[in-house]
ROKE-510837 format. One record per residue (C-alpha): residue in one letter; y, x negated, z. Coordinates in pm, whole numbers, padded with zeros to 5 digits, always signed. Example, Ala and Ser with C-alpha at 12.3 -4.5 7.8 and 13.67 -1.06 7.14 Angstrom:
2
A-00450-01230+00780 S-00106-01367+00714 
REM end
This chain:
458
X+00697+00468-03409 X+01054+00500-03282 X+01323+00423-03535 X+01523+00109-03475 X+01846+00195-03295 X+01705+00509-03131 X+01691+00504-02753 X+01610+00750-02479 X+01790+00793-02149 X+01475+00672-01972 X+01474+00351-02175 X+01831+00278-02077 X+01750+00351-01713 X+01477+00086-01724 X+01720-00157-01888 X+01983-00112-01616 X+01727-00146-01339 X+01650-00492-01474 X+02010-00604-01522 X+02130-00451-01194 X+02093-00762-00973 X+02318-00957-01212 X+02575-00680-01243 X+02696-00641-00885 X+03040-00483-00854 X+03344-00697-00792 X+03665-00570-00627 X+03850-00307-00826 X+04219-00260-00890 X+04404-00041-01135 X+04399-00202-01479 X+04755-00328-01543 X+04735-00271-01920 X+04533+00050-01917 X+04587+00233-01586 X+04346+00508-01685 X+04072+00277-01556 X+03999+00028-01285 X+03959-00343-01355 X+03715-00583-01188 X+03790-00940-01085 X+03687-01067-01430 X+03953-00853-01597 X+03700-00607-01740 X+03802-00241-01756 X+03558-00031-01552 X+03473+00333-01620 X+03317+00506-01317 X+03099+00815-01300 X+02832+00954-01070 X+02679+01220-00846 X+02777+01261-00483 X+02635+01491-00215 X+02744+01614+00128 X+02497+01431+00353 X+02501+01084+00199 X+02669+00921+00502 X+02618+01143+00806 X+02299+01343+00832 X+02389+01709+00787 X+02188+02030+00800 X+02090+02338+00996 X+01866+02158+01248 X+01990+01967+01552 X+01950+01679+01498 X+01975+01723+01119 X+01719+01607+00868 X+01762+01235+00798 X+01898+01165+00450 X+01695+00917+00244 X+01975+00693+00120 X+01748+00446-00060 X+01592+00733-00256 X+01943+00853-00337 X+02037+00512-00478 X+01722+00506-00691 X+01816+00852-00815 X+02164+00729-00916 X+02025+00424-01097 X+01777+00638-01286 X+02072+00825-01437 X+02281+00510-01491 X+02553+00621-01246 X+02784+00367-01082 X+03005+00563-00837 X+02970+00788-00531 X+03193+00954-00275 X+03055+00881+00072 X+03112+01203+00263 X+03261+01245+00611 X+03205+01541+00842 X+03447+01557+01134 X+03282+01817+01358 X+02932+01787+01505 X+02880+02161+01455 X+03032+02441+01243 X+02946+02761+01060 X+03073+02908+00736 X+03100+03285+00697 X+02761+03443+00646 X+02577+03115+00696 X+02373+02940+00959 X+02511+02690+01206 X+02525+02338+01061 X+02521+02004+01240 X+02620+01647+01152 X+02561+01307+01308 X+02659+01029+01386 X+03034+01035+01454 X+03296+00759+01492 X+03349+00801+01869 X+03113+00768+02164 X+03015+01074+02364 X+03046+00943+02718 X+03199+01231+02911 X+03286+01300+03180 X+03227+01666+03121 X+03052+01865+02851 X+03195+01959+02512 X+03157+02311+02369 X+02822+02216+02213 X+02683+02128+02557 X+02677+01754+02493 X+02899+01489+02659 X+03263+01499+02556 X+03393+01245+02303 X+03585+00944+02430 X+03846+00885+02159 X+03916+00535+02292 X+03559+00414+02237 X+03408+00371+01891 X+03047+00455+01820 X+02907+00143+01653 X+02611+00339+01516 X+02850+00521+01280 X+03023+00208+01154 X+02702+00007+01121 X+02553+00287+00910 X+02869+00296+00699 X+02845-00078+00633 X+02469-00073+00564 X+02509+00204+00308 X+02796+00031+00132 X+02589-00289+00119 X+02285-00103-00015 X+02502+00051-00289 X+02650-00291-00367 X+02303-00432-00429 X+02245-00150-00679 X+02574-00204-00862 X+02732+00117-00731 X+03093+00165-00619 X+03151+00366-00301 X+03457+00571-00213 X+03470+00612+00164 X+03606+00950+00270 X+03819+00884+00579 X+03891+01247+00678 X+03755+01591+00581 X+03989+01890+00590 X+03804+02177+00425 X+03575+02258+00717 X+03851+02277+00978 X+04055+02530+00782 X+03778+02731+00615 X+03474+02739+00848 X+03458+03002+01123 X+03393+02735+01384 X+03549+02444+01200 X+03785+02351+01484 X+03584+02477+01781 X+03362+02166+01806 X+03597+01909+01654 X+03640+01588+01860 X+04018+01636+01867 X+03990+01988+02010 X+04095+01936+02375 X+03775+02104+02496 X+03565+01835+02328 X+03724+01507+02435 X+03783+01347+02775 X+04122+01202+02676 X+04333+01517+02698 X+04408+01504+02325 X+04488+01825+02137 X+04492+01767+01762 X+04630+02115+01699 X+04379+02221+01431 X+04577+02199+01104 X+04843+01987+01275 X+04571+01721+01290 X+04646+01656+00920 X+05020+01614+00973 X+05254+01364+01137 X+05353+01600+01421 X+05166+01436+01710 X+05224+01058+01758 X+04928+01028+01998 X+04691+01182+01743 X+04832+00964+01465 X+04782+00651+01676 X+04415+00736+01727 X+04370+00819+01358 X+04522+00485+01260 X+04294+00301+01502 X+03995+00471+01338 X+04120+00380+00988 X+04164+00017+01098 X+03808+00018+01231 X+03671+00152+00901 X+03871-00106+00708 X+03757-00391+00933 X+03398-00278+00887 X+03397-00293+00505 X+03694-00507+00398 X+03479-00797+00282 X+03274-00573+00049 X+03351-00570-00322 X+03236-00219-00408 X+03459-00021-00172 X+03734+00233-00239 X+03900+00476+00004 X+03971+00849-00015 X+04214+00975+00247 X+04093+01331+00295 X+03878+01594+00131 X+04064+01920+00072 X+04311+01949+00355 X+04586+02187+00241 X+04937+02110+00110 X+05062+02089+00471 X+04891+01745+00473 X+05096+01587+00193 X+05325+01360+00397 X+05041+01266+00632 X+04823+01169+00335 X+05106+00967+00180 X+05150+00792+00515 X+04777+00713+00538 X+04768+00578+00182 X+05052+00341+00266 X+04891+00258+00600 X+04564+00146+00440 X+04747-00057+00177 X+04970-00220+00439 X+04682-00301+00671 X+04483-00465+00394 X+04776-00688+00295 X+04669-00930+00567 X+04298-00891+00494 X+04082-01099+00258 X+04039-00810+00011 X+04230-00503-00101 X+04073-00184-00227 X+04196+00118-00426 X+04306+00419-00224 X+04273+00775-00355 X+04413+01121-00289 X+04220+01433-00388 X+04306+01800-00443 X+04460+01978-00144 X+04274+02306-00093 X+04414+02573-00112 X+04754+02581-00269 X+04796+02212-00343 X+04946+02098-00671 X+04849+01819-00907 X+05215+01720-00900 X+05171+01606-00539 X+04880+01389-00646 X+05058+01227-00939 X+05367+01161-00726 X+05165+01005-00445 X+05131+00631-00375 X+04756+00663-00442 X+04580+00442-00696 X+04349+00722-00806 X+04342+01100-00780 X+04112+01399-00829 X+04301+01705-00961 X+04248+02080-00936 X+04193+02301-01246 X+04569+02329-01304 X+04656+02188-01647 X+04308+02243-01793 X+04105+01984-01606 X+03815+02231-01579 X+03793+02370-01933 X+03999+02139-02155 X+04100+01821-01969 X+04440+01700-02092 X+04476+01346-02227 X+04526+01096-01946 X+04879+00960-01993 X+04808+00656-01776 X+04998+00768-01467 X+04688+00743-01244 X+04319+00668-01261 X+04179+01023-01269 X+03836+01087-01117 X+03779+01437-01251 X+03549+01582-00986 X+03360+01911-01016 X+03399+01951-00638 X+03771+02019-00687 X+03735+02215-01011 X+03449+02454-00931 X+03315+02356-00591 X+02980+02362-00763 X+02977+02382-01141 X+03042+02204-01467 X+02837+02130-01777 X+02760+01840-02008 X+03041+01936-02249 X+03289+01899-01962 X+03157+01546-01899 X+03226+01441-02258 X+03560+01619-02273 X+03667+01435-01958 X+03542+01101-02092 X+03711+01134-02432 X+04041+01229-02266 X+04049+00909-02057 X+03914+01047-01728 X+03623+00941-01504 X+03396+01243-01431 X+03223+01294-01094 X+02963+01558-01007 X+02924+01744-00675 X+02544+01746-00668 X+02291+01917-00444 X+02026+01660-00546 X+01741+01892-00457 X+01460+01648-00528 X+01555+01398-00256 X+01497+01611+00051 X+01422+01976+00114 X+01734+02023+00329 X+01976+01786+00163 X+02131+02053-00053 X+02126+02356+00180 X+02498+02316+00237 X+02592+02486+00565 X+02278+02696+00541 X+02441+02932+00292 X+02211+02888-00005 X+01843+02841-00081 X+01770+02491-00205 X+01797+02524-00583 X+01960+02298-00835 X+02307+02380-00964 X+02270+02539-01310 X+02306+02266-01573 X+02287+01985-01316 X+02028+01782-01503 X+02226+01778-01827 X+02544+01683-01636 X+02371+01388-01466 X+02224+01263-01791 X+02546+01308-01987 X+02738+01103-01731 X+02482+00825-01773 X+02518+00829-02151 X+02899+00809-02129 X+02867+00508-01901 X+02627+00344-02144 X+02885+00378-02418 X+03161+00249-02190 X+02960-00072-02148 X+02905-00105-02521 X+03275-00098-02613 X+03580-00268-02465 X+03752-00006-02251 X+04061-00217-02192 X+04239-00060-02490 X+04066+00280-02480 X+04309+00561-02557 X+04258+00938-02575 X+04366+01023-02929 X+04294+01394-02990 X+04480+01400-03323 X+04242+01145-03471 X+03952+01394-03481 X+03930+01755-03596 X+03734+01836-03278 X+04027+01690-03074 X+03788+01504-02840 X+03842+01140-02930 X+03858+00819-02728 X+03935+00513-02938 X+04052+00159-02974 X+04183+00186-03332 X+04063-00100-03544 X+03758-00151-03325 X+03585+00175-03232 X+03604+00555-03210 X+03403+00785-02980 X+03427+01148-03095 X+03269+01441-02917 X+03185+01744-03131 X+03105+02041-02903 X+03064+02321-03158 X+03103+02224-03521 X+02830+02077-03739 X+03078+01832-03889 X+03391+01649-03781 X+03679+01485-03964 X+03813+01154-03833 X+04145+01010-03947 X+04076+00653-04059 X+04377+00623-04289 X+04522+00331-04092 X+04195+00139-04092 X+04139-00140-04343 X+03784-00240-04255 X+03453-00058-04241 X+03265+00104-03952 X+02903+00146-03857 X+02822+00515-03803 X+02602+00616-03509 X+02520+00967-03388 X+02430+01013-03021 X+02281+01313-02850 X+02525+01376-02562 X+02255+01452-02305 X+01941+01260-02402 X+02123+00958-02542 X+01891+00949-02846 X+02065+00783-03141 X+02050+00802-03519 X+02226+00559-03748 X+02438+00704-04025 X+02514+00402-04241 X+02866+00266-04290 X+03203+00405-04386 X+03521+00241-04511 X+03861+00307-04363 X+04174+00409-04554 X+04132+00786-04553 X+04028+01089-04354 X+03650+01096-04347 X+03422+01394-04279 X+03097+01328-04095 X+02803+01571-04082 X+02585+01566-03773 X+02209+01508-03801 X+02162+01669-03459 X+02374+01979-03479 X+02633+02050-03210 X+02697+01932-02951 X+02689+01572-03065 X+02878+01247-03021 X+02991+01025-03305 X+03037+00652-03251 X+03218+00441-03509 X+03201+00063-03455 X+03401-00184-03658 X+03178-00424-03855 
REM end
């Protein structure tokens, strides 16, 4: 018989499947009193975390047309792990190839292929004045499907990594003059700058179309561009302001994010941006020892920008206890046999440690729902392990990665706390009685490291 107070990750997954229909997301904005987190329309601080993968909006793979991504299966996968956030990926070119890999394809795209004339891939040229409703209808359907599951969606507006890093990243791009019937030359990397007013006008029309398509939805966020280089800074700042300005006259407004500029970008550019949220690079320790979030931005600490593919469950808890929101770049092998064969470079195998990362993110979210995150502060000096998120007087969450015991400074506390130990991956709990405040208290783990300690005020 299971001890009272002990739960498994599977049990919590069942619980959230039942409560999901009554826990639909409401529009987010940066929490005015704790800008480490978003806030919903009820004033509740919202911690976000989840797995995202490359083909979750456009179908992408080494066949033409690519294997169709099973989005409903993906949402069930996310709910099983108690995740509540995804990046919805954009691919700009219909065809590309990374060094040493097979040719990859993606579809659909935002513009119609009407010709006249053939593009480099042998198909009709893009008409950059005509939108492809199939793309925007799919975008809306997938945001709606995620909304029904209680999942927030960050819509990636542009994607810059492929153009600068793939061997054929620009060759088949719609804004390559050989691929459109409008005489538009985006200029490869100039496409992510403010140099060409004609290109900018078309980009803004596309952004307006995306915004019009999803503005009424409560679970939407925007990301300007994935991993364009530092040459894109002013263009990204402009686009952040453009989205915000355009939504001023719309029924709803949504957070806008800026993510790491690959290669050579600095976190300073992110923190100085007008973005509501950011995803940093490893600079400053975000990969190995995430620094405490000082409240300058909501930080979505994404493995995509720290490793490309990587991470571990300790990193999830270190990010959580330092006031960040961890995201995982996930191959999600079990959904489809070609989903994770990114650009044909790798056999379809899971990222090492992926399962423990997914489960750990779900456990952190479970705890975030159990406590009030509005006053959550990263307080490394409160615990000998240094990994401590707390609302002093109410609760402490302490991650212990290596030691078998941890000391927590409760000298300022006058009341008593319930002691609960949580396995950081499985979520299994053991109660440890009660402790009074007024001194530094040492706690010995019943699990052995790594372990999480939860102290709740009685």
